[in-house]
N, C-alpha and C positions, 0 to 999 in steps of 0.2 A: 805118517798118519793119513788116513783117507780124507780127501777134501769133502767138505759138506756140500750137499747139492744146493744150487742157487734157489733162493726163495722167489717164486713167481710173482709174489706181490711187490717185491722191490722194484722191478722194472716198470710196473704199471704206475707206481707212485712217483717215480722219477720222470716219467714222460709228461711233458707239458701239453695241455689241451690245444689242439689245432683249431684256429679260428679262420673260417673261410671268409675272404674279403670279396665283396661284390664289386667288380670293376666295370659293371655296366653303367652307361651314362645316366645321370639323374634327369628325369623329364622336367622340362621347364614349366611347372605348374604351380599355381598359387593355391594352397590348400586352406580351406576354411571349414572346420568341422569335419564332416565325412565326405564333403563334395570337393571336387577339384575343378578349377577353371584355368585354361591356358592364359598365360600372361598377355598373349596377343589379343585376347578377347576382353581384357580388362580396359574399359574406356571410362575416363573421367567425364562426369556430366559437365558440359560447358557452362560457365558462370554467365548469367545474363548481365550484359554490360548496360549500365544506365546512361541516360543522355548526358549527365554531367554538364560540362561547359557548353556542349552543343545545344543545350536548352535555349541558348541565346537566340538562335535562329527562329525558334518557336515564339519567343517573346517578341521578335520583330513582326511575325505574322499577327500576333495579338494586337500589337501597336498599330499595324496597318488597318485592322478592322476598327479599332478605336478611332483613328483619324478619319476614316471614311464615314463612320457613323456620326461623329461630331460635325464634320463638314456638311453632310447632307441635312442634318438637323438645322444648322445655321442657315442653309439655303431655304429650307422650308419656312422657317420663321421670318426670313427676310422677304420672301416672295409670295407667301400665301396668307390669306386671311383665315382666321379661326373658323373651322367647320364650313368653309366654303369650298366645295369640291372643284377641282380643275381636271377636266377629262384628259386622259392620256391615250388609252386604248378603249374605245367604246365597244361594248358596254361592260368591260371587265376591270379596267384599272383607272383610278383617279389619284391625284395628289390632294389629300385632305388633311389640313393641319388640325391636330387634336392633342389634348393633354391627358395623360393617364396618371391619376394620383394613387393607383393601387398597383397590383401585380398584373400578371398575364390575364387577359380577358377582363380587365378592370376589377379584379378581385380585391375587395376591401377598399375600393375607391371612395366610398361614401362615408368613411370614418372621419373622426375629428382632426386628424393630422398626425396621430401617433404612428400610423402605418408608414409614414415617410422614413422615420428613423428605424423602424422594424425592418423594412425591406432594404434600406441602405446598409444596415448591419449585416443582414444575410448576404448581400452582394459583396461586402467587404471580406467577410469570413470565407466565402467561396473563392474569391479572387486570391487571397493569401494561400489557401489550400492548393489551388491550381498552380500558382507560381512555384511552390515547393515541390509539388508532385511532378511537374514537368522535368525537374532535375533528376528525379528518381525513376521516371518511366523508362522502360527498356528502349535502347537506342534503335533496335530493329522494328519497334512498334510505331512506325511512322504514321499510320492511319490514326492510331490512338492519340499521338502527340498533336497531330493536325486538328483533331476534334477538340482536344483540351485547349489548344490555342484559340480556336474560334469561340469557344464558350468564355474563355478568359477575356478576350477583347469585347465581346458583347456585354458581359457582366460589368466590366469597367465603364463602358459607354453609358449604360443606364444608371450606374452608380453616380457618375458625374452629374447627370441630369437631376437626380434626386437631391444631391447636395447643393447644386447651384440654383435650381429652380423650384425644388419641392415637388416636382412631377417629371414624368418621362415624356419627351416630345415624340409624337408619332405623326406619320404623314402618308404612309403607303396604304391605299384603300383598295382592296380587291373585292369585287362584287359581281353580281350578274343583274344588270338593269336595276330595277327597284324590288326585285324578288328576293335576292339573297345577298347578305353583306357579311364579309369576314371582318373581325375586329381590326381596327387600324393599327399598323405596326411600324417598325423602323428597321434600319440596317443591323442594329445590335440584336434585335429579336431574331433576324435571319441567321446571324452568326451563331447564336445560342441553339436554335433549332437544328441547324445542319451539324453543329458540333456534337450535340447529344446523339443525333442519329449515327454519326461516325463512331462514337464511343460504344454505342449499343452493338453496332455491326462488329467491331473489334472484339467485344466481350463474347458474342455468340459464335463467331466463326474463326477468329484468329488467335485468341488467347490460348486455347487448348493446343494448337499447333506449336506455339512458342514453348509452352511448358513441356511438350513431348520431345 
């Protein structure tokens, strides 16, 4: 008997589809969505390291400001008479013992006495905030920590005055002859003013560089 002709469809059905395998190396890219970024360019943002235990050295600076402030106030009360100027550098600087019952520039000094506890409370809250913030402040922000320590020492110095005496002891009198007089101040006030200036400088010029 004659053999039947092979069905062409049989061979096509039995053939397995050939899959082409790409042996080319896979590029080392990290893919996110439709964009690709080489792994070498992926950089982690460095975490800002806080002062932590190193805040202790800033506490020592605040303590130094506090000790110098209280020592100079003791010298002023021991050696000066109230409101009697002692010339130091004529006609610009005198030692003049004075008492401030209010805030800066004798603000609220003429009140009945409640201002003592009001300003003492403010100084206490500020001091506690600065103590805690110095621990959290960036370690590399040394100018900021320096300013915070100066403000802390000055705030504590004036706080002690209010609690012990009911007023702040001032003795540094800057003036020009009898024409112009700056309000009498003390070492604590100097620490606060310089500290605030350093904090502002850090905020305006250095903080953005650290964040970048």
